[in-house]
Structure formats: structure tokens, C-alpha cells
C-alpha positions, 0 to 999 in steps of 0.5 A: 500500500502506497503512503498516499492510499494509506493516508485516504485509508485512514481518513474518515469515510465521510471526508473522502471525495471520489473524482466522480463525486467531484465532477457531479458537485456543482460550482457555486457562484455568488456576486457582490457588487464587482466581486465574484466567488466561485466554490467548489467543494473546500476549494475556492477562486475569487476575482474582482470585476471593474467595467471589462477587466477582471483582477482575480484572486488566488485559487485556494484549493486544499491538498486533499482535493488537489487531484482531479482538476479542481483548480482548472474547473474553477478557472473555466467556470470563471472564464465563462462567466466573465465572457457572459459578462462582456469581460475582455481581459484578465489581469493576473498577479500569479504568486505560484508555480502551479498558478502559473502553470495552470494559467499558461496551459489552461488559458492558451493564447497565441502570444503571452508576456510576462513580467517579474514583479510588474516591471521587467519583462521575462520569457516563460522559461524565466518565470518558470525559474522564478516560481520554481526558485520561490518554492524551493526557497520556502517563500510561497506565502511572499506575495511580493514575489509575482509574475504578472501576465494578461489574458485577452479573453476573445482570444480563448476558445 
């Protein structure tokens, strides 16, 4: 038995959520003026929408829910509701390697620019290196180390 399966075995039954149950759960969406809140299980994602620009917060996915693409589901739902509201741009402040990879892979557009701490333009590989170093240095909670990028929703299918 692997360490992971042993840990799952030792959890109370009512805390386990199968991938199928995750698929069946509906993402809850709540608006409060210009803020939108998305929830799926214990995972959350929030954003602020001003005019036709979205400023997303951080996708928060607890360790026990990290498998099954919950972050992707929340991001896809955000894009769907933003397009319905006529939002054209998402202005990302990425503070984690996982967030950088999620945006770059799931919000694929022909060209994308990356900026380190809103100033210096960097390549995607340099952005990954910066986020990897941040993670390996144990600085995951340091929000002053970030990569900024913009998604043009008209370029997303």
C-alpha cells in the first residue's frame, strides 16, 4: 500500500470525495457588487471585476482536493461567467508555480507576455524558474514575488 493510499485509508469515510463525486458537484457562484466568488467543495476562487477587466484572486485548493482538476474547473467557470458579462481582459498577478502553469496551459493564447514584479519582462522559462526558486526557497507566502500576465478573453476558445 502506498503512503498516499494508506493516508486515504485512515481518513474518516465521510471526508473522502471520489473523482466522480467531484465531477457531479456544481460550482457555486456568488456575486457581491463587483466581486465574484466561486466554490467547489472546500476549494475557492475569487475575483474583482471592474468594467471589462477582471483582477482574479488566488485559487485556494486544499491538499486533499488537489487531484481531479479542481483548479482548472474553477478557472474555466470564471472564464465562462466573465465572457457572459462582456469582460475582455484578465489581469493576473501569479504568486505560485502551480498558478503560472495553470494559466499558461489552460488559458492558451497565441502570444503572452510575462513580467517579474510588474517591471521586467521575462520569458516563460524565466518565469517558471522564478516561481520554482520561490517554491524551493520556502517563500510560497511571499506575495511580493510575482509574475504578471494578461489574458485577452477574445483569444480564448
